[in-house]
C-alpha positions in Angstrom: -5.8 43.4 21.0 -5.0 45.1 24.2 -3.2 48.4 24.2 0.0 46.7 25.4 -0.2 44.2 22.5 -0.7 47.1 20.1 2.5 48.8 21.4 4.4 45.6 20.8 2.9 45.1 17.4 3.8 48.7 16.4 7.4 48.2 17.5 7.6 44.9 15.6 6.3 46.6 12.5 9.1 49.1 12.8 11.7 46.3 13.1 12.6 47.0 16.7 12.0 46.0 20.3 9.7 47.8 22.7 11.1 49.8 25.5 9.2 49.3 28.8 10.0 51.7 31.6 9.3 51.4 35.3 9.1 53.8 38.3 7.3 53.4 41.6 4.3 55.7 42.1 4.9 58.4 44.6 8.7 58.6 44.1 10.0 61.2 44.7 6.4 62.2 45.4 3.1 61.7 43.6 3.3 64.7 41.3 7.1 64.1 40.9 6.4 60.5 39.7 3.8 61.7 37.2 6.3 64.3 35.8 9.1 61.7 35.6 6.9 59.1 33.9 5.7 61.6 31.4 9.3 62.5 30.6 10.0 58.8 30.0 7.1 58.6 27.6 8.2 61.7 25.7 11.8 60.4 25.4 10.9 57.0 24.0 9.2 54.5 26.4 6.5 52.6 24.5 5.0 51.0 27.6 5.0 52.2 31.2 5.1 50.1 34.4 4.0 51.9 37.6 5.2 50.2 40.8 2.8 49.9 43.7 5.1 50.6 46.7 5.1 47.7 49.1 6.9 47.0 52.4 8.1 43.5 51.5 9.3 43.7 47.9 10.9 40.2 47.4 12.0 40.8 43.8 13.3 44.3 44.2 16.9 45.2 45.0 18.1 48.0 47.2 17.6 50.8 44.6 13.9 50.2 44.1 13.4 49.3 47.7 14.8 52.8 48.7 12.4 54.5 46.3 9.4 52.5 47.4 10.1 53.1 51.1 10.4 56.8 50.4 6.9 56.7 48.8 5.5 54.7 51.7 7.0 57.0 54.3 5.3 59.9 52.5 2.0 58.1 52.9 1.4 56.9 49.3 -1.4 54.4 49.1 -3.2 52.5 46.4 -5.5 55.4 45.5 -2.4 57.5 44.8 -1.1 54.8 42.5 -4.3 54.8 40.6 -4.1 58.6 40.2 -0.6 58.2 38.7 -1.9 55.5 36.4 -4.7 57.8 35.2 -2.3 60.7 34.5 0.2 58.6 32.6 -2.5 56.5 30.7 -4.0 59.8 29.5 -0.9 60.3 27.3 -2.1 57.3 25.2 0.8 55.1 26.4 -0.1 51.6 27.7 0.3 51.8 31.5 0.5 48.7 33.7 0.8 48.4 37.4 3.6 46.2 38.7 2.5 44.9 42.1 2.9 42.2 44.7 -0.3 40.4 45.4 -1.0 41.3 49.0 -1.9 45.0 48.3 -4.4 43.9 45.6 -5.9 41.3 47.9 -6.2 43.8 50.7 -7.8 46.4 48.4 -10.2 43.8 47.0 -9.5 42.0 43.7 -12.7 43.0 42.0 -12.5 46.5 43.3 -8.9 46.9 42.1 -9.6 45.5 38.6 -12.6 47.9 38.3 -10.7 50.9 39.5 -7.6 50.1 37.4 -9.8 49.8 34.3 -11.6 53.1 35.2 -8.2 54.8 35.5 -7.2 53.7 32.0 -4.7 51.1 33.2 -3.8 48.3 30.8 -3.3 45.5 33.3 -1.0 44.1 36.0 2.4 42.6 36.2 2.4 40.2 39.2 5.9 39.0 40.2 4.8 36.9 43.2 1.5 35.5 41.7 1.5 32.4 39.5 -1.4 31.5 37.2 -2.3 28.4 39.2 -3.0 30.6 42.3 -4.6 33.4 40.4 -8.2 32.4 39.5 -9.8 35.4 41.1 -7.5 37.8 39.3 -7.7 36.0 36.0 -11.6 36.2 36.1 -11.6 39.9 37.1 -9.0 40.7 34.4 -10.8 38.7 31.7 -14.0 40.5 32.5 -12.4 43.9 31.8 -9.8 42.8 29.1 -6.9 43.8 31.4 -3.5 42.4 30.7 -2.2 39.5 32.9 1.5 39.6 32.8 3.1 36.7 34.6 6.8 35.9 35.0 9.1 33.2 33.8 12.6 32.7 35.0 15.8 30.8 33.9 14.8 28.1 36.6 11.3 27.6 35.1 10.6 24.2 33.7 9.2 23.9 30.2 5.9 22.8 31.8 5.8 25.8 34.0 6.6 28.1 31.1 3.8 26.7 29.1 1.3 27.1 32.0 2.4 30.7 32.5 2.3 31.8 28.9 -1.2 30.1 28.4 -2.5 32.3 31.2 -0.8 35.6 30.1 -2.2 38.4 28.0 -0.3 41.4 26.7 3.2 40.0 27.0 5.3 37.5 29.0 7.9 38.9 31.4 11.1 36.9 31.3 13.5 37.7 34.2 17.0 38.1 32.7 18.8 36.9 35.9 18.1 34.9 39.0 18.1 37.4 41.8 16.7 40.8 42.7 16.6 43.9 40.5 19.5 46.3 40.1 22.3 44.1 41.3 23.6 42.1 38.2 23.7 42.9 34.5 21.6 40.7 32.3 23.3 39.4 29.1 21.9 38.4 25.8 23.8 35.1 25.9 22.4 34.4 29.4 18.8 35.1 28.7 18.5 33.9 25.0 17.7 30.3 26.0 14.9 31.4 28.3 13.5 33.6 25.5 13.6 30.7 23.0 12.0 28.3 25.5 9.2 30.8 26.2 8.6 31.7 22.5 8.3 27.9 21.8 5.0 28.0 23.8 3.3 31.2 22.7 2.8 33.9 20.1 2.8 36.5 22.8 5.6 39.0 22.9 8.4 38.3 25.4 9.9 41.2 27.4 13.1 40.8 29.3 13.7 42.6 32.6 15.9 42.6 35.6 19.5 43.8 35.1 19.1 46.2 32.1 20.7 49.7 32.4 22.4 50.9 29.2 21.7 51.5 25.6 24.3 49.0 24.4 22.8 46.3 26.7 19.3 47.1 25.5 20.5 46.7 21.9 22.0 43.3 22.6 18.9 42.1 24.3 16.6 43.5 21.6 18.2 41.1 19.2 16.4 38.3 21.1 13.5 39.8 23.0 10.4 41.6 21.8 10.7 44.1 24.7 13.4 45.4 27.0 12.2 46.3 30.5 14.2 48.9 32.6 13.5 49.9 36.2 16.4 50.2 38.6 18.4 52.4 36.2 15.6 54.9 36.0 15.1 54.9 39.8 18.9 55.3 40.3 19.0 58.3 38.0 16.4 60.1 40.2 18.1 59.1 43.4 21.4 60.4 42.1 19.7 63.8 41.6 17.6 63.9 44.7 18.5 67.5 45.5 17.7 68.9 42.1 14.5 67.8 40.5 15.1 69.6 37.2 18.5 68.0 36.8 17.0 64.6 37.7 14.3 64.9 35.0 17.0 66.0 32.4 19.1 63.0 33.3 16.1 60.8 33.1 15.3 62.1 29.7 18.8 61.4 28.5 18.8 57.9 29.8 15.5 57.1 28.3 16.6 58.4 24.9 19.8 56.3 25.2 17.7 53.2 25.9 15.2 54.0 23.2 18.1 54.3 20.8 19.3 50.9 22.0 16.1 49.0 21.2 16.1 50.7 17.8 19.7 49.8 17.0 
């Protein structure tokens, strides 16, 4: 079992869903992102997603775009992302990179897989890469037992869902809404059919992301999903406290604790 699978299995044994938390590397700066992610771990995140800042984030809404652009403007590059991964993975928490495919291809797929594994990373979430166009990544990941987290959406056909889950390892990422992150609230009623269709094809855990921001919402989704994935709400919290890092970390801790309580409700 991968470390991500182990985290999901541990949560399941406790009768709850897993909380997966996301922040872009290098936001508000490299050391600040490490500090923030460690706060999220301490306050209840079971799995961490670290975003690789990218100039054309087709899935990300304005909140995450603003944070990623801040990181890019500060000169954050892939090597910095891997440094953040290493620091967070050292806590013992499964740590994945969420990235669009172009930066990995530019860095070199084999090189990226090797360096990610060396940093202690658990694998990749690839929102714009589908399994049928991922043979190089699948081979590199399989060689190193890295998680391959592909996405399914409400618009996915049953055939596409089966193809996606068959190629995934760690968990399957179900998008709670059609659209970009941080703009619309996901609802349990809205995403339940997608979760059911996905679970019909696989024994892998299914995590729901895109549009999750409160403990009550996390509790509702946890009744259906194995994991609740939160990103924009964490980023927004830090943006709202941009002038006071200590206050931002305190607010981040409070939000994480609220969400962790939600998945345990």
